[in-house]
C-alpha positions, 0 to 999 in steps of 0.5 A: 829701921833707920834710913841709909846715911849714904849721901845723895843729892835728892830733895824738893826739886829732884825729878823722878828721872833723877832718882831712878838714874843708875837703878836697874829694875830689869826682871822686876814687876810693878803695879801703879794704880791711877797711872793714866794721869799726873804723877802716876804716869811719871812714876810708871815712866821712871820704873819702866825706864829702869827696866821694870815691867809696869802694869798701869792699873786704871779705871779707864783702860782706853785712857790707860792704853793711850798713856801706855802708847805714848810712854812706849814711844818716848821710853829708851830702848831696853825699857820694861814692858807696859801693860794696862789692866782695869781697876776701879778702887770704888768697886771691889769686884774689879779689885778682886778681878785684878787680884785673881788675874795676877800671877807670879811675883810682884816687886813694887806696888804703888798705891797712887790713885785717889780722889780729893775734896768731893764737894758732896757726900758720895758713897761707894756701891758698898756704902762707904764714904767715897774718899775713904772707900777709894783712897784707903779701902780699895788700896787696902783690899788690893794690897792684901789680895796681892800679898802672896805675890809680894811675898814671892818677890822676896824683897817687895816694896809697897808705896802708899801715896798720902798727902799733907792733907792728912793733917786735916783729920785723924781717922774717926773710927766712930764715924768713918762714913759721915753718918752722924757728923756733917760731911766736910770735903777736907776732913774726909780727904784728911781721914783717907790720907791718914789711913794711907799712912797708917796702912803703911805702918800696919803693913810694915809691922805685919809683913816684915817676915815676908820681906815686904817693906811699906812706906807712905809719902807726900808727893808735894803741891802739884797743880797739873794733876786730875786729883782736883778734878772735883773742885771748882775754881772758887773752891781752889782759890779759897783753899787756904781760907777753907782749910787753914793749911798753907800749901807748900811750894809748887812742884812739877809732875816730874818732881811730884813723882820723885818721892814715890820713885825713891820709896819704890826703887832707890837703894838709898832706902833699902830696908826702910819700912813704916815711914812717911817721906816728903821731898825725897826724905823722911818727914819730921813730926809736927804736933799741930796743923797751924802754919804747917807746910810739911810734916807728919802727925803723930796719930798717923804713925801710931801703931795702935791706930794702925792696928785698929784701922787694919782690923776695921778695914779687914772686916769692911772688905770681906 
């Protein structure tokens, strides 16, 4: 599906509020995971400002309640309602409980939460490597569980927040959980972010008949988030030397949420599905990691990879 050719001023410096300006989401319902910090907060703010009723799906409901109270005090009159529900993507029981508790249509699902560069190998309660388990499998189980509600919305959008970090690694199907190779924080993160893109490709293919679109995105290089909470200052300082990847220019949190909001709600991408966006536009394909500050790897858009990942993921979350 090609992207609308309607001219718009969106780009690397666009903010979420600029993207949502003039968009009416009254009567729509949205879920934003990881909405207690960073771009999740700004994504929730923008969607609610446009009139959507937004559920903040968070590990800590206390933190979520504080964010909801702050946003309610700041949002203009006529904004959508905010609610908070617990969701720990590492714990499939909370994913199941969230799905079971949801009723009625869901128009927008923003799979935003994530962890990055855990310094040591950790596993979820069901034995999965944590970055893959949280960033991909938890969101996969959530989206699949909510599919009937997404289909009921008759035009739902699923947003998968990925990263340029997907260039660190494809999905290594023969060793998803680092049981044979030495653990590395960055290839593990990269594998999980590639999985986020492949999920969007797979969902776009499988759910088109339900009127559901699914796209992935790179929010940008945003320092002011909790994503890097597991990294010490030395690790952050040596990022380029460690990974061999040059960081793109920095963004504010408001700019970082813009592409999520564009994919979630902008009429300029109506009907677009199975794509990877950055800086509020479809990304170009790159064929190697060296010197790349943008772009998407072919392995992350490959339909055969997406189908294989879907089958593996479905088996793992059952």
